C-alpha positions, -999 to +999 in steps of 0.1 A: +113+103+031+149+087+037+149+054+020+169+028+036+175-006+041+156-020+069+154-054+091+116-049+094+087-061+067+108-094+059+096-116+033+089-146+056+099-160+093+082-152+127+073-115+126+065-111+086+028-117+088+025-091+118+047-065+106+030-069+070-004-069+087+003-030+097+001-020+059-034-029+063-042+002+082-062+025+060-099+032+070-124+010+050-094-011+036-087+020+015-121+022-003-137+054-008-171+062-018-179+091-041-202+122-023-224+125-056-236+086-059-218+066-033-199+042-058-171+026-045-135+036-056-102+016-044-075+041-032-042+032-051-019+033-022-039+006-005-041-014-038-003-009-042+005-021-005-020-049-012-001-062-041+033-061-023+020-081+007+005-105-020+038-107-038+057-114-004+031-143+003+034-158-031+074-158-026+069-172+007+043-199+002+043-204-037+020-237-036-009-212-030-005-187-056-031-174-078-010-167-110-034-144-126-036-121-092+003-122-091+006-111-127-021-085-119+001-072-092+036-071-111+018-050-139+001-028-113+034-021-094+053-019-129+025+010-141+024+029-109+064+033-109+064+045-147+033+066-136+051+082-105+084+082-125+105+093-091+136+114-105+157+114-073+194+102-081+205+071-064+242+060-059+252+041-093+266+011-076+241-003-048+256-037-053+289-022-036+274-009-004+272-031+028+236-026+039+241-041+072+262-013+080+252+016+058+216+016+060+208+051+048+199+058+013+190+093-004+164+115+005+132+114-016+103+140-017+071+121-010+032+130-006+018+131+030+000+099+033-014+107+064-034+132+047-047+104+027-056+084+058-074+113+073-094+119+040-102+081+040-112+083+075-137+112+070-153+095+036-160+064+060-176+087+086-198+100+059-204+069+041-219+055+077-240+084+083-255+084+047-261+046+051-274+051+084-299+079+073-307+058+040-316+028+065-337+048+090-354+061+060-365+029+045-379+015+079 
């Protein structure tokens, strides 16, 4: 992925809420159920996107902040950053760039998040089938 500055996903403003709503696209809201016992788990990508959106909302409207939730989100993103430890080298002095003219940064190697979406969709279909079969069995 080419990391670049963007006019999209602003913190506040007329399009902020609509654009950030597009990060809530994962099937089942990012929850996945195990095939074995159908226990529910949250997929980390969904949790991270949620926390970014929550932090944006907190910055935009500090009067409605749940500080414990915000603290959780900062810690979650801090720990995931350390866990992933991207080693792609970036330009040293990013403050010297004029991002209005030079938006493109360095190339990073990313995981295929579309495969995650596909797996979540398959899991939701399987969960619904299992739940329907269980409901019909109990009728």
